[in-house]
Structure formats: structure tokens, C-alpha cells
N, C-alpha and C positions, 0 to 999 in steps of 0.2 A: 483504422479510423480512430479507435479509442486511444491507441498509442499516441497519435498526433494530438488528440484532445488533451490527454494527460500532460504531455510535454508543453503544450500551449499554456495550460493552467499553471504549471510550474514557472514558466517564464513570466506569467502575470503576477507572481509573488506568492502563490499558495505554496505551502510546504509539501514535502514528498507524499505524505499520507493523504492530505487534502486533495492533491492533484489526481491521485488514483481514484479515491472515493468519489470525487465530483465527476470524473470521466464516465461514471456509471450511474449518474443521478437519475437518468430516465428509467433505469431498471429497478433501482432500490426505492424510488418514489419519495425520498425525503427531500424537503425543500432545500435549496442551496444554502441558505443561512444556517439552518439546523445541521446539515451535513458537514459544512465547513467547521462549525463549532465542535461537533462530535469528534471529528478526525484531527482537530488542531493539536491535541496533546501528543500525537505520535510522530511529529516531524523531528528530524535530527536524531533519529534513533530513540524516540520517546523523550521529548523535551530536551534535546541536545545531551542526553546521557550517553549517546553513541552505542546503544544496544541494538535491538532489532531495527533494521532499516525501515524508515517511514513508508517507503514504497511498498514493502512487503506487508507492513501493518495495514496500509490502505487496501491492499489486495485481500487481506483476511477480513477486514471490515465489510467489504462488498460481499465476500463469500458468506459471511454470517447473515447479512441482510437478505441474501437470495436463497440460501440453502440451510441456514442455521436451525437449530431446534430451540423450543421454548419450554418444554416440559422437563422439569428437573429429574424426573424418574425415567426418562426416555433413554435408557442405556444404549440401545442399538443405534438410535439416531445420533446420540452423542459420539459413539465410536465411529460411525460413518462420517460425521462431520470432522472429527479430528483426523481421520484418514485423508479426507479432502484437503484439509489445511496442510498436512504433511506432504501431500502430493504437490500442491502449489509451491510450498517452500523448497522442495527438492528440485522442481523445475527452475526456480530462480537461482538456487545454489549451483545447479549444474552449469548455468551460464556464467556465473560470477564468482564461484568458489566459496561464497559465504552469504548469509542473510544478515550479518552483523554490520551495522553502520561503520564503526571505527575500522573494521577490517576492510570493508569496501573502499573506504577513503584513505587507507594506509596510515591511520592515526594510532599513536601509542597511548593516548590519554583515554581514560574511561569516562571522564566528565569534562565538559568545557563550560565556559561562562554561558549563562543562559541567553545572552544577547546574540541573536543571529547576525551573520555577516551581511553586509550590504550586497544586493544583487547587482553587481557590476559586470562588465564584459570580462574582466579578469576572473571574477568568481566563476562564471560559466565555463571559462577555459580550463580551470584547475579542478573542478568538481565533476564527477560523472553522474551526478544526481538526476539531471534532466533525462539522460539516457536510461538510467535505472528505473525512473518513473514510467517511461515509455515501455520499457521491457516488462515491468510488472503488469501494466495494463494489457499488453499484448498476450502475455501468458494467461491472464484471467479471461480475456476475450476468447481465446482458443479453447480454454476449459469450458466456458459457458456454451460454446457452439456444440460441444460434444455431450453436454449434460443439461437436459431441459430444466428450466426453473419451475419450481412448484408455485403456481399462480395463486394457490389458496392461502398463502402466507399473508 
């Protein structure tokens, strides 16, 4: 379900991170406008820097909202959360060989022009982003099913 929702959001024009983050808006409770703005910087591997895949960043944002810690002295919670993030990253990397945008897209450039490409039919044919967004949402949904959310957050 969330996989399809994330893919639909991507087709609507949201970036990779926004698509994943918004697919879980009913769980993290942030209103759509704020959620879209918060996650907007992470598309294109962080502002088209082609670093960590935006779908992965969106997955991490949701994990932080649902399971993250807020006490700077909470060493155990911090370690547990970092372990969670590494587990999610490993699941995505297992499926795709990387969590780095440029590697997933087969690009050799480290940075690209900040202007995103138009979302044309040709764009969707040559980019795996829609599928990666769906995959990130699916990985996170499966994780959530096995790990209850702390409702007190």
C-alpha cells in the first residue's frame, strides 16, 4: 500500500525523499505542507548533489519521526536508533547495491546543475527513481510491521 502511495506521489512531482516521507504522513502526524517542506532538501541525493539517495533519506526521516530519540544524553537510544538506520540502509543496499544516488543512476558526476529535469515520459523511462521510492517505502513498511511505534512520542 505505501509502496504504491510513494510511487504515486513521485509521479505527482514530489522528489524522492518527499514521496517516501509523505507516504507515511498518517503515522508521523506532520501536516503535508510542513512534511513536504522538511523533506524537500533531500531529493536528488541531497539537492542534486547525488549523495545519499533521496528515497533512503525519506525512509530515515520517517524512522526518526517514529522511533528517534530527543535526549542528547540518551546514549543507548542513540545507539539503538543508529542501528535501526543501518539496518534500513542495509536492506535497501542489498536490493540495489548502493544507497548513493549517483551510483544508483549510473552517473559519474558528483554534482549536477541544481535545476531538476522535467518529469516527462522519457524521464520516467530512463530513471529508476519511481521504483526506488516504492522500494524504500516497502522496506520501511515491513520494518514498522515488526517494530511497534512508541505512541508516547
